[in-house]
C-alpha positions in Angstrom: 0.0 -0.1 0.0 2.9 2.6 0.8 4.6 1.9 -2.3 1.7 4.1 -4.2 3.0 7.3 -2.6 6.3 8.9 -2.9 8.8 9.1 0.1 10.0 12.5 0.5 12.4 14.3 2.7 11.2 18.1 3.3 13.0 20.9 4.8 10.7 23.6 6.4 10.4 26.8 8.4 8.3 27.0 11.4 7.1 29.5 13.7 9.3 29.7 16.9 8.2 30.3 20.3 9.8 30.2 24.0 8.3 30.3 27.1 11.2 31.6 29.2 12.2 35.0 30.5 15.0 36.5 28.3 17.1 39.5 28.1 16.5 41.5 24.9 20.1 40.5 23.4 19.3 36.8 24.2 16.2 36.7 22.1 16.4 34.6 19.0 14.6 36.3 16.0 14.6 33.3 13.6 12.1 30.6 12.6 12.8 27.3 13.4 14.0 25.0 10.6 12.6 21.7 10.6 12.9 18.3 8.8 10.3 15.7 7.9 10.0 12.5 6.1 7.0 10.9 5.1 5.0 9.7 2.3 3.4 12.3 0.2 -0.3 11.5 0.2 -1.7 14.8 -1.0 -0.6 18.0 -2.3 -2.5 21.2 -3.8 -1.3 24.7 -4.4 -1.3 25.6 -0.4 0.7 22.7 0.9 1.6 19.2 1.2 0.4 16.4 3.6 2.8 13.7 4.7 2.2 10.7 6.6 4.7 9.0 8.7 2.8 5.8 9.1 0.8 3.4 6.9 -0.6 0.0 7.7 0.2 -2.4 5.2 -3.0 -4.8 5.8 -5.4 -2.0 6.0 -4.0 0.9 4.2 -5.1 3.2 7.2 -2.7 6.0 7.5 -1.3 7.7 10.8 0.9 10.8 12.0 -0.2 13.2 9.6 1.7 16.2 9.0 0.4 19.3 6.7 3.2 21.6 5.6 2.3 25.0 3.9 4.1 25.1 0.6 5.5 28.8 1.4 7.3 27.4 4.2 9.1 24.4 2.2 12.9 25.5 1.9 13.7 22.6 -0.1 12.5 18.7 -0.9 14.0 15.5 -2.2 12.2 12.4 -3.3 13.6 9.5 -1.4 11.7 6.8 -3.4 9.4 7.3 -6.0 5.9 5.8 -6.1 5.8 2.5 -7.5 3.9 2.0 -10.8 1.2 -0.4 -11.6 2.1 -3.9 -12.6 1.3 -3.1 -16.3 3.8 -0.2 -16.2 6.2 -2.4 -14.3 6.2 -5.0 -17.2 6.4 -2.3 -19.9 9.5 -0.7 -18.0 11.1 -4.3 -18.0 10.4 -4.7 -21.9 11.6 -1.2 -22.6 15.0 -1.7 -20.6 15.5 -5.0 -22.2 15.5 -6.5 -18.8 13.1 -9.5 -19.5 16.0 -11.0 -21.8 18.3 -10.8 -18.8 20.2 -7.8 -20.3 19.5 -4.1 -19.9 19.6 -2.2 -23.4 22.6 -0.3 -22.3 24.7 -3.3 -21.9 25.6 -2.8 -18.1 
């Protein structure tokens, strides 16, 4: 079930807060930079939704994280979503793997 979603690594900015008393020269005036890893299950113009847990037997998902796109600094796809069985076979034929040798000879 989890193979149908890309696994992504996202670096993003978040609001920062502190509950302690500080002198003015000690106040940190920067956002927190966060890193999240998860399956990208939704994306629209405003943001992305990552899930860090997916049950293989039921397909239920847990540990949702919604990140606004305007807060994303960079992202990397760690593993692409798996294609359907039909497209897997087509890719094998295209790369010459069904004959035991890739087309590029490697």
